[in-house]
mmCIF file of the N, C-alpha and C atoms, coordinates in Angstrom:
data_MODEL
# 
_entry.id   MODEL 
# 
loop_
_atom_site.group_PDB 
_atom_site.id 
_atom_site.type_symbol 
_atom_site.label_atom_id 
_atom_site.label_alt_id 
_atom_site.label_comp_id 
_atom_site.label_asym_id 
_atom_site.label_entity_id 
_atom_site.label_seq_id 
_atom_site.pdbx_PDB_ins_code 
_atom_site.Cartn_x 
_atom_site.Cartn_y 
_atom_site.Cartn_z 
_atom_site.occupancy 
_atom_site.B_iso_or_equiv 
_atom_site.pdbx_formal_charge 
_atom_site.auth_seq_id 
_atom_site.auth_comp_id 
_atom_site.auth_asym_id 
_atom_site.auth_atom_id 
_atom_site.pdbx_PDB_model_num 
ATOM 1   N N  . MET A 1 1  ? -28.335 13.930 23.686  1.00 0.00 ? 1  MET A N  1 
ATOM 2   C CA . MET A 1 1  ? -27.077 14.453 23.176  1.00 0.00 ? 1  MET A CA 1 
ATOM 3   C C  . MET A 1 1  ? -26.517 13.478 22.140  1.00 0.00 ? 1  MET A C  1 
ATOM 4   N N  . LYS A 1 2  ? -26.179 14.000 20.990  1.00 0.00 ? 2  LYS A N  1 
ATOM 5   C CA . LYS A 1 2  ? -25.625 13.160 19.934  1.00 0.00 ? 2  LYS A CA 1 
ATOM 6   C C  . LYS A 1 2  ? -24.126 13.397 19.831  1.00 0.00 ? 2  LYS A C  1 
ATOM 7   N N  . PHE A 1 3  ? -23.407 12.340 19.552  1.00 0.00 ? 3  PHE A N  1 
ATOM 8   C CA . PHE A 1 3  ? -21.952 12.415 19.379  1.00 0.00 ? 3  PHE A CA 1 
ATOM 9   C C  . PHE A 1 3  ? -21.604 11.822 18.025  1.00 0.00 ? 3  PHE A C  1 
ATOM 10  N N  . LYS A 1 4  ? -21.016 12.645 17.187  1.00 0.00 ? 4  LYS A N  1 
ATOM 11  C CA . LYS A 1 4  ? -20.594 12.170 15.871  1.00 0.00 ? 4  LYS A CA 1 
ATOM 12  C C  . LYS A 1 4  ? -19.081 12.279 15.781  1.00 0.00 ? 4  LYS A C  1 
ATOM 13  N N  . ALA A 1 5  ? -18.461 11.255 15.269  1.00 0.00 ? 5  ALA A N  1 
ATOM 14  C CA . ALA A 1 5  ? -17.002 11.251 15.124  1.00 0.00 ? 5  ALA A CA 1 
ATOM 15  C C  . ALA A 1 5  ? -16.649 10.899 13.680  1.00 0.00 ? 5  ALA A C  1 
ATOM 16  N N  . PHE A 1 6  ? -15.695 11.628 13.182  1.00 0.00 ? 6  PHE A N  1 
ATOM 17  C CA . PHE A 1 6  ? -15.206 11.368 11.833  1.00 0.00 ? 6  PHE A CA 1 
ATOM 18  C C  . PHE A 1 6  ? -13.700 11.226 11.907  1.00 0.00 ? 6  PHE A C  1 
ATOM 19  N N  . PHE A 1 7  ? -13.188 10.112 11.496  1.00 0.00 ? 7  PHE A N  1 
ATOM 20  C CA . PHE A 1 7  ? -11.757 9.850  11.543  1.00 0.00 ? 7  PHE A CA 1 
ATOM 21  C C  . PHE A 1 7  ? -11.221 9.741  10.120  1.00 0.00 ? 7  PHE A C  1 
ATOM 22  N N  . LEU A 1 8  ? -10.130 10.423 9.900   1.00 0.00 ? 8  LEU A N  1 
ATOM 23  C CA . LEU A 1 8  ? -9.488  10.388 8.594   1.00 0.00 ? 8  LEU A CA 1 
ATOM 24  C C  . LEU A 1 8  ? -8.040  9.965  8.798   1.00 0.00 ? 8  LEU A C  1 
ATOM 25  N N  . THR A 1 9  ? -7.665  8.919  8.150   1.00 0.00 ? 9  THR A N  1 
ATOM 26  C CA . THR A 1 9  ? -6.295  8.421  8.258   1.00 0.00 ? 9  THR A CA 1 
ATOM 27  C C  . THR A 1 9  ? -5.600  8.612  6.916   1.00 0.00 ? 9  THR A C  1 
ATOM 28  N N  . ILE A 1 10 ? -4.454  9.258  6.985   1.00 0.00 ? 10 ILE A N  1 
ATOM 29  C CA . ILE A 1 10 ? -3.670  9.490  5.776   1.00 0.00 ? 10 ILE A CA 1 
ATOM 30  C C  . ILE A 1 10 ? -2.358  8.734  5.914   1.00 0.00 ? 10 ILE A C  1 
ATOM 31  N N  . THR A 1 11 ? -2.054  7.946  4.940   1.00 0.00 ? 11 THR A N  1 
ATOM 32  C CA . THR A 1 11 ? -0.805  7.199  4.933   1.00 0.00 ? 11 THR A CA 1 
ATOM 33  C C  . THR A 1 11 ? 0.102   7.784  3.857   1.00 0.00 ? 11 THR A C  1 
ATOM 34  N N  . ILE A 1 12 ? 1.282   8.170  4.288   1.00 0.00 ? 12 ILE A N  1 
ATOM 35  C CA . ILE A 1 12 ? 2.255   8.726  3.352   1.00 0.00 ? 12 ILE A CA 1 
ATOM 36  C C  . ILE A 1 12 ? 3.383   7.719  3.198   1.00 0.00 ? 12 ILE A C  1 
ATOM 37  N N  . GLN A 1 13 ? 3.602   7.308  1.985   1.00 0.00 ? 13 GLN A N  1 
ATOM 38  C CA . GLN A 1 13 ? 4.677   6.361  1.725   1.00 0.00 ? 13 GLN A CA 1 
ATOM 39  C C  . GLN A 1 13 ? 5.853   7.111  1.129   1.00 0.00 ? 13 GLN A C  1 
ATOM 40  N N  . LYS A 1 14 ? 7.022   6.808  1.638   1.00 0.00 ? 14 LYS A N  1 
ATOM 41  C CA . LYS A 1 14 ? 8.226   7.428  1.105   1.00 0.00 ? 14 LYS A CA 1 
ATOM 42  C C  . LYS A 1 14 ? 8.603   6.692  -0.174  1.00 0.00 ? 14 LYS A C  1 
ATOM 43  N N  . ARG A 1 15 ? 8.630   7.456  -1.259  1.00 0.00 ? 15 ARG A N  1 
ATOM 44  C CA . ARG A 1 15 ? 8.971   6.820  -2.525  1.00 0.00 ? 15 ARG A CA 1 
ATOM 45  C C  . ARG A 1 15 ? 10.484  6.713  -2.657  1.00 0.00 ? 15 ARG A C  1 
ATOM 46  N N  . LYS A 1 16 ? 10.891  5.751  -3.415  1.00 0.00 ? 16 LYS A N  1 
ATOM 47  C CA . LYS A 1 16 ? 12.320  5.540  -3.615  1.00 0.00 ? 16 LYS A CA 1 
ATOM 48  C C  . LYS A 1 16 ? 12.828  6.514  -4.667  1.00 0.00 ? 16 LYS A C  1 
ATOM 49  N N  . LEU A 1 17 ? 13.960  7.124  -4.370  1.00 0.00 ? 17 LEU A N  1 
ATOM 50  C CA . LEU A 1 17 ? 14.540  8.095  -5.291  1.00 0.00 ? 17 LEU A CA 1 
ATOM 51  C C  . LEU A 1 17 ? 15.471  7.394  -6.279  1.00 0.00 ? 17 LEU A C  1 
ATOM 52  N N  . SER A 1 18 ? 15.517  7.921  -7.467  1.00 0.00 ? 18 SER A N  1 
ATOM 53  C CA . SER A 1 18 ? 16.447  7.385  -8.459  1.00 0.00 ? 18 SER A CA 1 
ATOM 54  C C  . SER A 1 18 ? 17.855  7.904  -8.150  1.00 0.00 ? 18 SER A C  1 
ATOM 55  N N  . LYS A 1 19 ? 18.837  7.329  -8.784  1.00 0.00 ? 19 LYS A N  1 
ATOM 56  C CA . LYS A 1 19 ? 20.222  7.761  -8.557  1.00 0.00 ? 19 LYS A CA 1 
ATOM 57  C C  . LYS A 1 19 ? 20.407  9.215  -8.958  1.00 0.00 ? 19 LYS A C  1 
ATOM 58  N N  . HIS A 1 20 ? 19.744  9.620  -10.028 1.00 0.00 ? 20 HIS A N  1 
ATOM 59  C CA . HIS A 1 20 ? 19.836  11.016 -10.484 1.00 0.00 ? 20 HIS A CA 1 
ATOM 60  C C  . HIS A 1 20 ? 19.245  11.958 -9.430  1.00 0.00 ? 20 HIS A C  1 
ATOM 61  N N  . GLU A 1 21 ? 18.102  11.585 -8.879  1.00 0.00 ? 21 GLU A N  1 
ATOM 62  C CA . GLU A 1 21 ? 17.466  12.423 -7.857  1.00 0.00 ? 21 GLU A CA 1 
ATOM 63  C C  . GLU A 1 21 ? 18.310  12.497 -6.592  1.00 0.00 ? 21 GLU A C  1 
ATOM 64  N N  . ILE A 1 22 ? 18.919  11.390 -6.215  1.00 0.00 ? 22 ILE A N  1 
ATOM 65  C CA . ILE A 1 22 ? 19.770  11.369 -5.023  1.00 0.00 ? 22 ILE A CA 1 
ATOM 66  C C  . ILE A 1 22 ? 20.976  12.275 -5.225  1.00 0.00 ? 22 ILE A C  1 
ATOM 67  N N  . SER A 1 23 ? 21.615  12.188 -6.396  1.00 0.00 ? 23 SER A N  1 
ATOM 68  C CA . SER A 1 23 ? 22.785  13.038 -6.647  1.00 0.00 ? 23 SER A CA 1 
ATOM 69  C C  . SER A 1 23 ? 22.377  14.503 -6.702  1.00 0.00 ? 23 SER A C  1 
ATOM 70  N N  . ARG A 1 24 ? 21.211  14.794 -7.245  1.00 0.00 ? 24 ARG A N  1 
ATOM 71  C CA . ARG A 1 24 ? 20.713  16.172 -7.297  1.00 0.00 ? 24 ARG A CA 1 
ATOM 72  C C  . ARG A 1 24 ? 20.473  16.702 -5.882  1.00 0.00 ? 24 ARG A C  1 
ATOM 73  N N  . GLU A 1 25 ? 19.848  15.893 -5.037  1.00 0.00 ? 25 GLU A N  1 
ATOM 74  C CA . GLU A 1 25 ? 19.594  16.302 -3.650  1.00 0.00 ? 25 GLU A CA 1 
ATOM 75  C C  . GLU A 1 25 ? 20.909  16.560 -2.912  1.00 0.00 ? 25 GLU A C  1 
ATOM 76  N N  . GLN A 1 26 ? 21.904  15.716 -3.130  1.00 0.00 ? 26 GLN A N  1 
ATOM 77  C CA . GLN A 1 26 ? 23.201  15.905 -2.486  1.00 0.00 ? 26 GLN A CA 1 
ATOM 78  C C  . GLN A 1 26 ? 23.869  17.179 -2.985  1.00 0.00 ? 26 GLN A C  1 
ATOM 79  N N  . HIS A 1 27 ? 23.746  17.456 -4.265  1.00 0.00 ? 27 HIS A N  1 
ATOM 80  C CA . HIS A 1 27 ? 24.325  18.669 -4.843  1.00 0.00 ? 27 HIS A CA 1 
ATOM 81  C C  . HIS A 1 27 ? 23.671  19.910 -4.230  1.00 0.00 ? 27 HIS A C  1 
ATOM 82  N N  . ILE A 1 28 ? 22.357  19.888 -4.117  1.00 0.00 ? 28 ILE A N  1 
ATOM 83  C CA . ILE A 1 28 ? 21.634  21.014 -3.509  1.00 0.00 ? 28 ILE A CA 1 
ATOM 84  C C  . ILE A 1 28 ? 22.057  21.194 -2.062  1.00 0.00 ? 28 ILE A C  1 
ATOM 85  N N  . LYS A 1 29 ? 22.201  20.091 -1.331  1.00 0.00 ? 29 LYS A N  1 
ATOM 86  C CA . LYS A 1 29 ? 22.618  20.170 0.074   1.00 0.00 ? 29 LYS A CA 1 
ATOM 87  C C  . LYS A 1 29 ? 24.014  20.773 0.181   1.00 0.00 ? 29 LYS A C  1 
ATOM 88  N N  . ASN A 1 30 ? 24.924  20.365 -0.698  1.00 0.00 ? 30 ASN A N  1 
ATOM 89  C CA . ASN A 1 30 ? 26.282  20.913 -0.688  1.00 0.00 ? 30 ASN A CA 1 
ATOM 90  C C  . ASN A 1 30 ? 26.278  22.408 -0.957  1.00 0.00 ? 30 ASN A C  1 
ATOM 91  N N  . ILE A 1 31 ? 25.474  22.828 -1.918  1.00 0.00 ? 31 ILE A N  1 
ATOM 92  C CA . ILE A 1 31 ? 25.386  24.259 -2.229  1.00 0.00 ? 31 ILE A CA 1 
ATOM 93  C C  . ILE A 1 31 ? 24.840  25.031 -1.033  1.00 0.00 ? 31 ILE A C  1 
ATOM 94  N N  . MET A 1 32 ? 23.810  24.500 -0.402  1.00 0.00 ? 32 MET A N  1 
ATOM 95  C CA . MET A 1 32 ? 23.224  25.175 0.761   1.00 0.00 ? 32 MET A CA 1 
ATOM 96  C C  . MET A 1 32 ? 24.236  25.263 1.901   1.00 0.00 ? 32 MET A C  1 
ATOM 97  N N  . ASP A 1 33 ? 25.025  24.211 2.092   1.00 0.00 ? 33 ASP A N  1 
ATOM 98  C CA . ASP A 1 33 ? 26.062  24.236 3.127   1.00 0.00 ? 33 ASP A CA 1 
ATOM 99  C C  . ASP A 1 33 ? 27.109  25.306 2.832   1.00 0.00 ? 33 ASP A C  1 
ATOM 100 N N  . GLU A 1 34 ? 27.496  25.424 1.569   1.00 0.00 ? 34 GLU A N  1 
ATOM 101 C CA . GLU A 1 34 ? 28.473  26.450 1.186   1.00 0.00 ? 34 GLU A CA 1 
ATOM 102 C C  . GLU A 1 34 ? 27.923  27.849 1.441   1.00 0.00 ? 34 GLU A C  1 
ATOM 103 N N  . VAL A 1 35 ? 26.664  28.058 1.127   1.00 0.00 ? 35 VAL A N  1 
ATOM 104 C CA . VAL A 1 35 ? 26.036  29.366 1.353   1.00 0.00 ? 35 VAL A CA 1 
ATOM 105 C C  . VAL A 1 35 ? 26.011  29.682 2.846   1.00 0.00 ? 35 VAL A C  1 
ATOM 106 N N  . LYS A 1 36 ? 25.684  28.692 3.658   1.00 0.00 ? 36 LYS A N  1 
ATOM 107 C CA . LYS A 1 36 ? 25.661  28.904 5.115   1.00 0.00 ? 36 LYS A CA 1 
ATOM 108 C C  . LYS A 1 36 ? 27.049  29.253 5.643   1.00 0.00 ? 36 LYS A C  1 
ATOM 109 N N  . GLU A 1 37 ? 28.067  28.584 5.104   1.00 0.00 ? 37 GLU A N  1 
ATOM 110 C CA . GLU A 1 37 ? 29.439  28.885 5.518   1.00 0.00 ? 37 GLU A CA 1 
ATOM 111 C C  . GLU A 1 37 ? 29.812  30.317 5.161   1.00 0.00 ? 37 GLU A C  1 
ATOM 112 N N  . ARG A 1 38 ? 29.471  30.738 3.953   1.00 0.00 ? 38 ARG A N  1 
ATOM 113 C CA . ARG A 1 38 ? 29.758  32.110 3.530   1.00 0.00 ? 38 ARG A CA 1 
ATOM 114 C C  . ARG A 1 38 ? 29.035  33.116 4.414   1.00 0.00 ? 38 ARG A C  1 
ATOM 115 N N  . GLN A 1 39 ? 27.784  32.839 4.716   1.00 0.00 ? 39 GLN A N  1 
ATOM 116 C CA . GLN A 1 39 ? 27.011  33.754 5.562   1.00 0.00 ? 39 GLN A CA 1 
ATOM 117 C C  . GLN A 1 39 ? 27.625  33.856 6.947   1.00 0.00 ? 39 GLN A C  1 
ATOM 118 N N  . SER A 1 40 ? 28.000  32.725 7.518   1.00 0.00 ? 40 SER A N  1 
ATOM 119 C CA . SER A 1 40 ? 28.557  32.748 8.869   1.00 0.00 ? 40 SER A CA 1 
ATOM 120 C C  . SER A 1 40 ? 29.899  33.477 8.895   1.00 0.00 ? 40 SER A C  1 
ATOM 121 N N  . SER A 1 41 ? 30.728  33.276 7.866   1.00 0.00 ? 41 SER A N  1 
ATOM 122 C CA . SER A 1 41 ? 32.013  33.978 7.840   1.00 0.00 ? 41 SER A CA 1 
ATOM 123 C C  . SER A 1 41 ? 31.803  35.473 7.622   1.00 0.00 ? 41 SER A C  1 
ATOM 124 N N  . PHE A 1 42 ? 30.813  35.834 6.826   1.00 0.00 ? 42 PHE A N  1 
ATOM 125 C CA . PHE A 1 42 ? 30.507  37.245 6.589   1.00 0.00 ? 42 PHE A CA 1 
ATOM 126 C C  . PHE A 1 42 ? 30.034  37.915 7.881   1.00 0.00 ? 42 PHE A C  1 
ATOM 127 N N  . TYR A 1 43 ? 29.110  37.256 8.582   1.00 0.00 ? 43 TYR A N  1 
ATOM 128 C CA . TYR A 1 43 ? 28.579  37.846 9.808   1.00 0.00 ? 43 TYR A CA 1 
ATOM 129 C C  . TYR A 1 43 ? 29.610  37.861 10.924  1.00 0.00 ? 43 TYR A C  1 
ATOM 130 N N  . SER A 1 44 ? 30.498  36.882 10.950  1.00 0.00 ? 44 SER A N  1 
ATOM 131 C CA . SER A 1 44 ? 31.526  36.872 11.996  1.00 0.00 ? 44 SER A CA 1 
ATOM 132 C C  . SER A 1 44 ? 32.522  38.007 11.787  1.00 0.00 ? 44 SER A C  1 
ATOM 133 N N  . ARG A 1 45 ? 32.743  38.407 10.526  1.00 0.00 ? 45 ARG A N  1 
ATOM 134 C CA . ARG A 1 45 ? 33.624  39.550 10.259  1.00 0.00 ? 45 ARG A CA 1 
ATOM 135 C C  . ARG A 1 45 ? 32.965  40.869 10.649  1.00 0.00 ? 45 ARG A C  1 
ATOM 136 N N  . LEU A 1 46 ? 31.653  40.914 10.594  1.00 0.00 ? 46 LEU A N  1 
ATOM 137 C CA . LEU A 1 46 ? 30.948  42.147 10.955  1.00 0.00 ? 46 LEU A CA 1 
ATOM 138 C C  . LEU A 1 46 ? 31.011  42.427 12.456  1.00 0.00 ? 46 LEU A C  1 
ATOM 139 N N  . TYR A 1 47 ? 31.016  41.362 13.251  1.00 0.00 ? 47 TYR A N  1 
ATOM 140 C CA . TYR A 1 47 ? 30.955  41.554 14.710  1.00 0.00 ? 47 TYR A CA 1 
ATOM 141 C C  . TYR A 1 47 ? 32.242  41.188 15.395  1.00 0.00 ? 47 TYR A C  1 
# 
């Protein structure tokens, strides 16, 4: 009986974001939060 093993290791490094990218990510998060608030208020009025 033969046993063969293959191991693959992947290392993911978190890259540092620039100030522009950080502000963009925060802006997107704020917009998504506003959309969620609108959706929840809309659905709460329905029921």
